[in-house]
C-alpha positions in Angstrom: 98.0 162.0 29.2 98.0 163.9 25.6 101.6 162.2 25.6 99.8 159.0 25.2 98.2 159.7 22.2 101.2 159.4 19.2 102.5 156.0 20.7 99.2 154.6 21.8 99.6 151.8 19.1 103.0 151.4 18.5 104.3 148.0 19.1 107.9 149.3 18.0 110.8 150.8 20.3 110.1 147.9 23.2 112.8 146.4 24.8 110.5 143.1 25.5 110.4 142.3 22.4 113.6 140.0 22.3 112.0 138.2 25.5 111.3 134.2 25.6 108.2 132.8 26.2 108.7 131.1 29.3 110.3 134.5 30.8 107.3 136.5 29.0 104.6 134.0 30.7 106.6 134.4 34.2 106.8 137.9 33.7 102.5 138.3 33.2 102.2 135.9 35.8 104.2 138.0 38.7 102.1 140.7 37.6 98.7 139.1 37.9 98.4 139.6 34.0 97.0 142.6 34.9 97.9 144.6 31.3 95.6 147.3 30.3 93.2 146.6 27.6 94.4 150.0 25.6 98.2 147.9 25.8 96.7 144.7 24.9 97.6 144.6 21.3 101.5 145.4 22.6 101.2 142.3 25.0 100.3 140.2 22.2 103.1 141.3 19.8 105.4 140.4 22.6 103.8 137.3 22.9 103.9 136.4 19.2 107.8 137.3 19.2 108.2 135.7 22.7 107.3 132.3 20.6 109.8 132.7 18.1 112.6 133.9 20.5 111.8 130.5 22.2 112.9 128.1 19.3 116.0 130.3 18.4 117.0 130.8 22.6 116.7 126.4 22.1 118.6 126.1 18.8 121.6 128.5 20.6 121.6 127.0 23.4 122.3 123.9 22.1 124.8 125.9 20.0 126.9 127.9 22.3 126.3 127.3 25.9 128.9 124.9 26.8 131.0 127.7 24.7 129.7 130.7 26.7 130.0 128.6 30.4 133.8 128.0 29.3 134.7 131.6 28.0 136.9 133.3 30.4 136.8 137.3 31.3 140.0 138.1 31.5 140.1 141.9 31.3 136.9 143.5 33.9 134.9 145.4 31.9 134.9 149.5 32.3 131.3 150.7 33.4 129.9 154.2 32.2 128.2 155.6 35.3 125.8 158.6 35.4 122.2 158.9 36.2 119.9 159.4 33.3 119.7 162.5 31.1 123.0 163.3 32.3 125.4 162.7 28.9 126.1 158.7 29.5 124.8 158.1 26.3 127.2 160.4 24.4 130.3 159.3 26.3 129.4 155.8 25.8 129.1 156.3 22.1 132.4 158.4 22.6 134.1 155.5 24.0 132.8 152.6 22.1 134.8 154.2 18.8 137.8 152.8 20.8 136.9 149.3 19.2 140.9 148.4 19.4 140.4 148.8 23.0 136.8 147.5 23.6 133.9 145.6 22.8 130.2 146.8 23.7 126.8 145.7 23.9 124.5 147.1 20.6 121.0 147.7 21.0 120.3 144.0 19.0 122.3 142.3 21.8 120.8 143.6 24.6 117.3 143.5 23.0 118.0 139.7 22.2 120.4 138.7 24.4 119.2 134.9 24.4 119.6 134.4 20.5 121.9 137.3 19.0 124.7 134.5 18.3 122.1 133.3 16.2 119.4 135.7 14.9 121.4 138.5 14.3 122.0 138.4 10.4 118.5 137.5 10.0 116.4 139.4 12.1 118.0 143.1 11.8 117.3 142.7 8.2 113.5 141.7 8.9 113.0 144.0 11.9 115.4 147.0 11.1 112.0 149.2 10.2 110.7 148.9 13.3 114.0 150.6 15.2 113.7 154.5 14.5 116.5 156.3 13.4 116.7 158.8 16.0 116.2 158.2 19.7 112.4 159.8 20.4 113.3 161.9 23.6 116.9 163.5 22.2 117.1 162.7 18.1 120.2 160.8 19.1 121.0 158.2 16.5 119.2 154.8 17.3 119.9 151.5 15.1 120.2 148.0 16.1 124.0 148.8 15.8 124.4 151.5 18.1 126.3 150.9 21.9 123.3 150.2 24.3 122.7 150.1 28.3 123.1 146.1 29.4 120.1 147.1 31.8 117.5 146.0 29.1 119.1 142.6 28.7 119.4 141.8 32.2 115.8 142.7 32.5 114.8 140.0 30.2 117.3 137.4 31.6 116.8 137.7 35.5 113.6 139.5 35.4 114.8 142.1 38.3 115.1 145.2 36.9 113.7 148.9 38.3 112.6 149.3 33.7 109.8 147.5 34.6 108.5 150.0 36.9 107.7 151.7 33.7 106.3 148.7 31.6 104.0 147.9 35.2 103.9 151.1 37.0 101.7 150.0 39.1 103.9 147.5 40.7 106.7 150.3 40.9 107.0 149.8 44.8 108.1 146.0 44.0 110.8 146.6 41.0 112.3 149.7 42.5 114.5 147.7 45.1 116.3 146.5 42.1 117.9 149.8 41.4 119.9 149.4 44.6 119.4 145.7 45.4 119.9 146.2 48.5 116.5 145.5 50.0 115.6 142.6 47.4 116.2 139.2 48.3 119.2 137.3 48.4 118.1 134.9 45.8 117.0 138.2 43.4 120.4 139.6 43.6 122.1 135.9 42.8 119.5 135.7 39.8 120.4 139.8 38.4 124.2 138.7 38.8 124.4 135.4 37.6 122.5 136.6 34.2 125.3 139.7 34.2 128.3 137.6 34.1 126.5 135.1 31.6 126.1 138.2 29.3 129.5 139.5 29.8 130.9 135.9 29.0 128.4 135.8 26.3 129.9 139.0 24.6 133.5 138.1 25.2 132.9 134.6 23.1 131.8 136.7 20.4 133.7 139.8 20.4 137.1 138.6 22.4 137.7 142.4 23.2 137.3 144.0 26.8 133.7 145.0 27.2 132.5 148.6 27.6 129.1 148.6 29.3 126.5 151.2 30.3 123.7 151.4 32.4 122.6 154.5 34.9 121.1 151.9 37.3 125.2 150.9 37.9 125.6 154.2 39.4 123.8 152.4 42.6 125.3 149.1 42.5 128.9 149.8 42.8 129.9 147.3 45.3 127.4 144.5 43.5 129.6 144.9 40.3 133.2 145.1 42.1 132.2 141.7 44.0 131.2 140.3 40.7 134.3 142.0 38.7 137.0 143.0 41.3 139.4 144.5 38.3 136.3 146.9 37.0 136.9 150.6 35.8 134.2 153.2 36.4 133.9 156.1 34.7 131.1 158.4 36.1 129.5 162.1 33.8 127.4 164.2 35.8 125.5 167.6 34.6 123.7 170.4 36.3 120.7 168.9 38.4 118.1 171.3 37.0 118.7 170.2 33.7 119.3 166.6 34.2 115.7 167.2 36.0 114.3 168.9 33.2 115.2 166.1 30.8 113.9 163.7 32.5 110.9 165.0 32.2 111.0 164.9 29.2 112.2 161.4 28.7 108.5 160.5 30.4 106.6 162.9 28.5 108.2 160.8 25.3 110.0 157.5 25.1 108.5 156.0 28.2 104.9 156.0 26.4 106.3 153.1 24.2 106.2 150.4 26.9 104.0 150.8 29.1 101.3 147.5 29.6 99.2 149.4 32.4 98.5 153.4 32.3 100.9 155.4 34.6 99.7 157.7 37.4 101.4 161.0 36.1 100.6 163.5 39.1 103.4 161.8 40.6 106.3 161.9 38.2 107.8 164.9 39.8 108.1 163.4 43.2 109.6 159.9 41.4 112.0 161.5 39.5 113.4 163.5 43.0 112.9 160.2 45.0 115.0 157.9 42.2 117.8 160.5 41.8 117.9 160.9 45.7 118.5 157.2 45.8 120.5 156.7 43.2 123.3 159.0 44.4 122.7 158.0 48.0 123.8 155.1 47.1 126.6 156.4 44.8 128.6 158.6 47.2 128.6 155.9 50.0 130.2 152.9 47.5 132.3 155.3 45.4 135.2 154.9 48.0 135.1 151.0 47.5 136.8 151.6 44.1 140.4 151.3 44.0 142.5 154.4 42.8 143.3 154.7 39.6 140.4 153.0 38.7 137.6 155.8 39.1 137.5 159.0 36.9 134.9 161.4 37.2 133.6 164.0 34.5 131.3 166.4 33.8 128.9 166.8 30.9 130.1 170.3 30.2 133.6 169.5 29.7 133.3 166.4 28.1 130.6 168.7 25.5 133.2 171.4 25.3 136.4 169.4 24.2 135.6 165.6 24.3 138.5 164.8 22.7 141.1 166.4 25.6 138.2 164.7 28.1 138.6 161.7 26.8 142.5 161.6 26.7 142.2 162.5 30.5 140.2 159.8 31.2 142.7 157.2 29.6 145.2 158.7 31.3 143.3 158.5 34.8 142.4 155.0 34.5 145.6 153.9 32.8 143.5 153.0 29.4 146.2 152.3 26.6 145.7 153.3 23.1 144.5 156.6 22.8 147.1 157.9 20.4 145.8 155.1 17.9 141.8 156.1 19.0 142.3 159.9 18.5 141.8 160.2 14.8 138.8 158.1 14.8 137.4 160.3 17.8 138.2 163.8 16.2 136.7 163.2 13.1 133.8 161.7 14.5 133.3 164.7 17.1 133.8 166.8 13.7 131.0 165.0 12.3 128.6 165.7 15.2 129.0 169.5 14.8 125.2 170.2 13.5 123.5 168.2 16.3 121.5 170.6 18.4 120.6 169.3 22.2 116.9 169.4 23.5 115.6 173.6 25.0 113.6 172.8 27.7 111.4 175.9 29.6 112.6 177.3 32.8 111.7 175.1 35.8 108.8 176.8 37.8 110.1 178.4 41.1 108.9 175.9 43.2 110.2 173.2 41.1 113.5 174.4 41.3 113.4 175.1 45.1 112.3 171.2 45.1 115.3 170.2 43.4 117.5 172.0 45.1 116.6 170.6 48.3 116.3 167.2 47.4 120.0 167.0 45.4 121.5 169.3 47.4 124.6 166.9 48.2 125.1 167.2 43.8 124.9 170.7 43.5 127.5 171.0 46.6 129.6 167.8 45.2 130.2 169.3 41.9 129.6 172.8 42.4 126.5 173.5 40.1 124.6 176.5 41.2 121.1 176.7 43.1 
């Protein structure tokens, strides 16, 4: 439990900071108010913020509810897919630079989905100090303004997300169903889908551009996303499975400690990583063929790292996305600015662990030609 110590008293870096009081109390009730005493200060802090959020949310609903409801989604989203730690954030950040073609959900927008139209200017000044300048697991830039994954907003809005397996790890079997929704009750799927459509409408009202969304969870939900947005496009990024496993371990040793409200059983961590990857890609491989021709593109992390400009050029061409020529100078300048960034270095996996990864994730090794 050594990873807990540096983060035990932290109240920052918690995606629940934008939840409203009614949803927060419902979430606590769903989990029988079972919070470990060592994390009680986090629950108290979220409760205080939730009361404030509810007042702002009421004002925002009065001001914008009708406008959000009437906003058409004329351009279906572009979804960035891929397992956690596969390079989805890097790809998302690069695509988000094309502000002429896309709008993205920022960190502030996903953690304050009920209030961001009203509170952004004020709260980003008041609470900016709570957001570290870099992410704890990989030192990538972090702020209220950078692109962020929409699953955080959907968790807050619908209370149906497998991300609650980290907040309430003793109920991981309950929340794991929301990775694919295949075993979830129809009402749960309807609530989640309504939250997704509402959030995309709200982003569209604000930005008036096609929305770029990224969530590793979406990799296992292609059928649902196509039913919700029939014209959606998808770009998927994959990475050496051994590296993904190592980096996933590192994530749980760093960032995960900020959001626990129950102490986790870390003895099962490796198996949980193996099982979640296998479930995600079983759904992906089954549903990928549902995407119409010209709306899906697959890239490797190594090629994105080696030549990001050419990789995105080919992505735009494969998905028939306009505007790359105008976007290329900004993309090239940004790529040059990243020259000093250094990736995490991980220790070599133990032979027995490598064998488990190769056995559990065999199709991914074969599908994308990674050496076992």
